[in-house]
C-alpha positions as CSV (number, residue, x, y, z in Angstrom):
1,M,-33.4,56.2,-7.7
2,R,-30.9,59.0,-7.3
3,A,-29.1,58.1,-10.6
4,L,-32.5,58.0,-12.5
5,N,-33.6,61.4,-11.1
6,A,-30.2,63.1,-11.5
7,S,-31.1,64.6,-14.9
8,R,-34.8,65.2,-14.2
9,E,-36.4,68.5,-13.1
10,V,-38.1,68.3,-9.6
11,P,-41.8,69.0,-9.9
12,E,-43.1,72.2,-8.1
13,T,-45.7,70.5,-6.0
14,A,-44.8,67.7,-3.6
15,P,-46.8,64.5,-3.4
16,A,-49.4,64.3,-0.6
17,K,-48.3,62.2,2.3
18,R,-50.5,59.4,3.5
19,K,-50.2,58.0,7.0
20,R,-49.7,54.3,7.1
21,R,-47.5,51.7,8.7
22,R,-44.5,50.4,6.8
23,A,-44.5,46.7,5.9
24,K,-41.7,44.5,6.9
25,N,-40.3,44.1,3.4
26,E,-40.6,47.7,2.3
27,P,-37.3,49.7,1.9
28,A,-36.5,52.0,4.8
29,L,-35.9,55.0,2.5
30,E,-38.6,57.4,1.2
31,I,-39.6,56.1,-2.2
32,Q,-42.6,58.3,-2.8
33,P,-40.7,61.7,-3.4
34,A,-38.2,59.9,-5.7
35,L,-41.0,58.3,-7.7
36,Y,-42.9,61.5,-7.9
37,T,-39.8,63.2,-9.5
38,L,-39.1,60.2,-11.7
39,L,-42.7,60.2,-13.1
40,G,-42.7,64.0,-13.7
41,G,-45.3,65.0,-11.1
42,I,-47.5,61.9,-11.2
43,D,-48.2,60.3,-7.9
44,L,-49.2,56.7,-8.3
45,T,-49.6,56.2,-4.6
46,Q,-52.8,58.3,-4.7
47,I,-54.5,55.3,-6.4
48,D,-56.3,53.3,-3.7
49,G,-54.4,50.1,-2.9
50,I,-51.1,51.2,-4.3
51,G,-48.3,52.1,-1.9
52,P,-44.8,53.3,-2.6
53,Y,-43.3,49.9,-2.9
54,S,-46.1,48.7,-5.2
55,A,-45.7,51.9,-7.3
56,L,-41.9,51.1,-7.6
57,R,-42.7,47.6,-8.9
58,I,-45.2,49.1,-11.4
59,V,-42.7,51.5,-12.7
60,A,-40.2,48.7,-13.1
61,E,-42.7,46.7,-15.2
62,C,-44.5,49.5,-17.1
63,G,-41.8,52.2,-17.4
64,T,-42.1,55.9,-16.7
65,D,-44.4,56.9,-19.6
66,M,-47.8,57.1,-17.9
67,S,-49.2,59.2,-20.8
68,R,-50.1,55.9,-22.5
69,F,-53.0,55.6,-20.1
70,A,-55.8,58.1,-20.6
71,T,-57.1,57.9,-17.0
72,A,-56.4,56.2,-13.7
73,K,-59.1,53.6,-14.6
74,H,-57.4,52.7,-17.8
75,F,-54.2,52.3,-15.9
76,T,-55.7,50.1,-13.2
77,S,-57.5,47.9,-15.7
């Protein structure tokens, strides 16, 4: 994640933190701020049912260009 974000500009606003328990298989590091920077200020974890680990898997499958999806509903469908 550090290597991917090395050449990117950090967004001005930070993602909102959500309190939740960490699952056993989730990485111990904070993924959410790195994903927020990687996606240019888009916080996928704000979509209900998507946590940091799921968002990381989605980025691995779909890539970082979220502009292809007009709305969050288009993205989730």
